[in-house]
C-alpha positions in Angstrom: 49.3 58.6 110.8 45.0 58.7 109.9 44.1 59.3 106.5 40.7 61.0 106.8 38.2 61.4 104.3 35.8 64.7 104.6 32.5 63.6 102.4 30.5 66.7 101.9 27.0 66.8 100.6 26.0 70.4 100.2 23.3 73.0 98.4 24.2 76.2 99.6 27.5 75.5 99.8 27.8 76.4 104.0 28.2 72.9 104.8 31.1 72.6 101.5 32.9 75.3 103.1 33.2 73.7 106.5 34.8 70.6 104.6 37.2 73.1 103.2 38.3 74.1 106.1 38.7 71.5 108.3 40.9 69.6 105.3 43.0 72.6 106.1 42.8 72.0 109.7 44.0 68.0 109.5 47.0 66.6 107.9 46.6 63.7 105.4 42.8 65.1 104.7 40.8 64.7 101.4 37.8 66.7 100.5 35.0 64.6 98.3 32.1 66.7 97.5 29.2 63.9 97.2 28.3 65.8 93.8 31.5 65.7 92.0 33.9 63.6 93.5 31.5 60.5 95.0 32.3 57.0 93.2 30.3 54.8 95.4 30.4 53.1 98.9 34.0 51.3 98.4 35.3 55.4 98.9 34.9 54.6 102.3 37.3 51.6 102.6 40.6 53.9 101.8 40.4 55.8 105.0 40.5 55.5 108.8 38.4 58.8 109.3 35.1 59.6 107.7 33.9 62.8 108.5 30.5 63.2 106.9 29.0 66.7 105.9 25.3 67.1 105.3 23.0 70.2 105.7 19.8 69.5 106.4 16.2 69.8 104.8 12.1 68.6 104.7 11.5 66.7 107.7 15.0 66.7 109.0 16.5 64.7 105.7 19.7 64.7 104.8 21.0 66.8 101.5 20.1 65.4 98.0 23.6 64.0 97.0 23.2 61.7 100.1 20.1 60.2 99.5 21.6 57.5 96.8 24.9 56.5 98.9 22.4 56.3 102.1 19.8 53.8 100.5 22.9 51.5 99.3 24.6 51.9 103.0 20.9 50.6 104.3 20.4 47.7 101.7 24.1 46.8 101.2 25.2 47.4 104.6 29.0 47.7 104.1 31.1 47.0 106.6 32.5 50.6 107.8 34.1 48.4 111.5 37.2 49.7 112.9 35.9 53.7 110.4 35.9 56.2 113.1 33.2 58.5 112.3 31.9 62.0 113.1 28.9 64.1 111.3 28.9 68.4 110.9 26.3 69.8 108.9 24.7 73.1 108.3 21.0 73.9 109.6 19.2 76.9 110.3 17.7 77.3 114.0 15.3 79.8 113.8 13.5 79.5 110.5 13.6 75.4 110.5 14.2 75.0 114.2 11.9 72.1 114.4 14.5 69.8 112.8 18.2 71.4 113.3 20.6 69.4 112.3 18.3 66.5 112.7 20.1 64.8 109.2 22.8 64.7 111.0 21.4 61.4 114.0 19.7 59.8 110.9 23.3 59.6 109.5 24.9 58.4 112.5 22.1 55.9 112.4 23.0 54.5 109.3 26.7 54.6 109.4 26.8 52.8 113.1 24.5 49.9 111.3 27.3 49.3 109.1 29.8 48.6 112.2 31.5 52.1 112.0 32.5 53.7 115.8 30.7 56.4 116.3 30.0 59.2 118.8 33.3 61.6 117.7 32.3 65.0 117.8 29.5 65.7 119.9 28.8 68.9 121.3 26.8 70.4 123.8 23.8 72.1 122.5 24.7 75.4 124.5 24.7 78.2 122.4 22.0 77.3 120.2 18.0 78.2 120.0 16.5 75.5 118.4 12.7 73.8 119.0 13.4 70.3 118.5 17.1 68.2 116.6 16.6 64.1 116.3 20.6 65.1 116.9 20.4 66.5 120.1 20.9 63.9 123.1 21.4 64.7 126.7 22.3 67.9 126.3 24.4 67.7 123.2 24.2 66.9 119.5 25.5 64.5 117.8 28.3 66.5 116.0 29.1 69.8 114.9 26.3 72.2 114.5 26.4 75.3 111.3 24.2 77.9 111.3 25.3 80.5 109.0 22.6 82.7 109.1 21.9 83.0 112.7 25.4 82.9 113.8 27.7 83.1 111.2 30.3 84.8 112.9 30.9 81.8 115.0 31.2 79.5 112.1 35.2 79.5 112.2 35.6 79.3 115.9 33.1 76.7 116.0 35.1 74.7 112.7 38.7 75.0 114.7 37.3 73.9 118.2 35.5 70.8 116.6 38.7 69.9 114.8 40.8 69.9 118.2 38.2 67.7 120.0 38.4 64.8 117.1 41.9 64.9 117.4 42.2 64.8 121.1 39.2 62.3 120.8 40.5 60.5 118.1 44.0 60.4 118.7 44.6 61.9 115.8 
């Protein structure tokens, strides 16, 4: 059975809440809050699957607790070969629709540079209404997008569907 690490950077609690839901939906999953529980890049080594969560801030940037680890990853390039990785996060498609969940793509690029297998968990952009997202390619978002401000009523269903999708795609 694959061991799953759910690494979450969350300022307002939405992305952390999604991480908690995912922890309940997967066997042998452990939630790591980047602010309180993250000890270093070697922590990724303890897991076969990494579910990476971050809200999007500013010009499409990852949440602040990811800044140092992502910088280290770009400079130290840890070997994440063999790790299956999927991304999720919160954004506001109305107020901040010009960078909706763009942090997911920025993170995906860094994890890919470190050898991780990415591309799992892409979802259709259908049902979302935003101006632009780096996370969008060919009508899909590179991970699960949650908008708890404008579409809170869809969060539980989106998380449950995404978990089932990952189980199928990753053979979990």
